[in-house]
C-alpha positions in Angstrom: -12.9 -10.0 24.6 -15.9 -7.7 24.4 -18.1 -6.9 21.5 -16.5 -4.8 18.8 -17.3 -3.5 15.4 -14.8 -3.9 12.6 -14.4 -2.1 9.2 -12.4 -3.1 6.1 -10.6 -1.0 3.5 -9.0 -2.1 0.3 -5.5 -0.9 -0.7 -3.1 -1.8 -3.5 0.5 -2.2 -2.4 3.3 -2.3 -5.0 6.9 -3.4 -4.9 9.8 -4.2 -7.3 11.0 -6.8 -4.8 8.2 -9.3 -4.0 4.5 -9.9 -3.3 5.3 -10.0 0.5 6.9 -6.5 0.2 3.9 -5.2 -1.7 1.6 -6.4 1.1 3.9 -4.9 3.7 3.8 -1.5 1.8 0.0 -1.5 2.0 -0.2 -2.5 5.7 2.4 0.0 6.7 0.7 2.8 4.8 -2.7 1.9 6.4 -1.0 2.0 9.8 -0.1 5.7 9.4 -3.8 6.8 9.3 -5.8 3.9 10.8 -5.8 2.5 14.3 -6.4 -0.9 15.7 -5.3 -2.9 12.5 -6.2 -6.5 13.1 -5.9 -8.6 9.9 -5.4 -8.5 6.2 -6.5 -10.6 3.3 -4.8 -10.8 -0.1 -7.6 -10.2 -2.6 -5.6 -10.2 -5.9 -1.9 -10.5 -6.6 -0.7 -9.3 -10.0 2.4 -8.0 -11.6 3.8 -5.9 -14.4 6.1 -7.4 -17.0 8.9 -5.4 -18.7 11.3 -6.9 -21.3 10.0 -10.4 -20.6 10.8 -10.2 -16.8 8.8 -9.3 -13.8 9.2 -5.5 -13.3 7.1 -5.1 -10.1 4.3 -6.6 -8.1 0.9 -5.2 -7.2 -1.3 -6.7 -4.6 -4.8 -5.7 -3.6 -5.2 -6.2 0.1 -8.3 -6.0 2.3 -7.3 -4.7 5.7 -9.6 -5.0 8.8 -9.5 -2.7 11.7 -11.6 -2.2 14.9 -13.6 0.9 15.2 -13.3 3.0 18.4 -16.3 2.6 20.7 -16.9 6.1 22.0 -19.9 5.0 24.1 -17.5 3.1 26.4 -15.1 6.1 26.5 -17.6 8.0 28.6 -18.0 7.6 32.3 -20.9 5.5 33.4 -24.1 7.6 33.5 -22.8 10.3 31.2 -23.2 11.1 27.6 -20.6 9.8 25.2 -17.8 12.2 24.3 -17.2 13.3 20.7 -14.1 11.8 19.2 -11.1 14.0 19.2 -10.5 16.0 16.0 -7.3 14.2 15.3 -9.1 11.0 14.6 -10.4 12.4 11.4 -7.2 13.1 9.4 -7.5 15.5 6.5 -10.9 16.9 7.5 -11.5 20.5 8.4 -13.6 21.2 11.5 -15.7 24.3 11.6 -17.2 25.9 14.7 -20.5 27.7 14.4 -20.6 30.8 16.6 -24.0 31.8 17.9 -24.1 35.5 18.5 
């Protein structure tokens, strides 16, 4: 395995069913916008009580993912390519025209 750089993000999953389902909700949601998910860590489990019974679970989860290495994406001896626009969901890209 080569050298990689990882980043973490924190999400809160919730579920009326279980702690495990709350964690799965967070991981599945992260997987829709992040790539290379590698691990998770339960930071804080908690729940909501309604009428003396557990109503739902909330779990804070730290999720680790590997960052793309754009330097290695370029051919040897060439400049690294810019990442494709689709790797930045939700951001608008503007092009400056020189006239």
